[in-house]
N, C-alpha and C positions, 0 to 999 in steps of 0.2 A: 363541532357542535354549534349550531346557530339558532337563535330565537327567530321564529317565523310565525306567520299567520296564513292559514289556508281557509278560504271562504269565510274569513272573519274569526276562525277558531285558533286560539293561541296554541303553539306547538314547539317542539324542539326537533331540529332537522340535523341529521348526519348526512351531509351531501356526498354523493358517490361512495357511500360507505355502507356495507351490510353489517349490521350489528345485531346482537341477540337481545332478547328481552331482559337478560341479566344486566345490561348496560343502561337500563331505563333511568332517566334522571328522576330525582326525588319529586313526587307529585305528578309524574307523567307516566302512568303504568301501561297505557294502551299503545301498542306498536303496530305500525302499518308500513307498507312500502309505497313509493311513488313511482309512477311510470312517466317517462318523457315522450314527447311527440316523435313519431317515426322519422320525420324529416328535420327535426330541430331538437338536439339533445339538451338545449338550454331551456326548453319550454315544458314544465311539468303539466300533465293533462289529467291524471287520475290517481286516486288512492285505492290500494287493494291490500288484501291480507299478505300476498306474496307476489312479487314481480320477478320473472326470470329474464325476459327480454325487454330492452329499453328501460333498464333500471336507472332511476334518477337519484334515489336516496332512501334512507330510513327515517321515519318520523314518529315521534312519541307525542301523544295527546293526553290531556288530563281527564277527558271524558270519552267514552266510546262513541263512534260515529256509525250512522246507518249506511251500510253499503248497498242496500237494495237487492232486488232479485238478480241483477246482473253480477253482483259481487264486487262492485266498485262504486266510488263516488267521483264525479267529474270535478275538476278543479276549475273554478270560475275566477277566483282571485287568489294570487300568491304574492306575499310580501315578506321580504327578509328585513329584520330589524337591525339597526346599527349601521355602521359605516361599511357598506358592502360595495364591491366593484363588480360590475357585470361585464364580462368579456365576450364579445361576439367576433367571429372570424368569418370573413367572406369566403365562400366556397372556392373561388378561383385562387385566392391566396393560400388556402389550405392545400390545394392540389400542387401549387408551386413549391411549398415548403416540403411536402412529402415526395416531390418528384414524380407525381402521377400524370 
């Protein structure tokens, strides 16, 4: 569970974890899923009610957000609060590690 901000909105993120609404942190009753970029699983690109493919994490917000007619909100700014480490792996290194 991480404190985050998405498009300037404070939220609680469960990274790579599908949780139910029963696990909502106190004061954050609105649950959404985050979708990551097709080519970069470290890059969150949208918030939706439910994400099946390219799931990035579950997020709880203290206010409902407008998902629009398309059923999602694009993520323009994404920040994690606190001491976080971002790990990126070069594709060729990834292939060598897995022996591909």
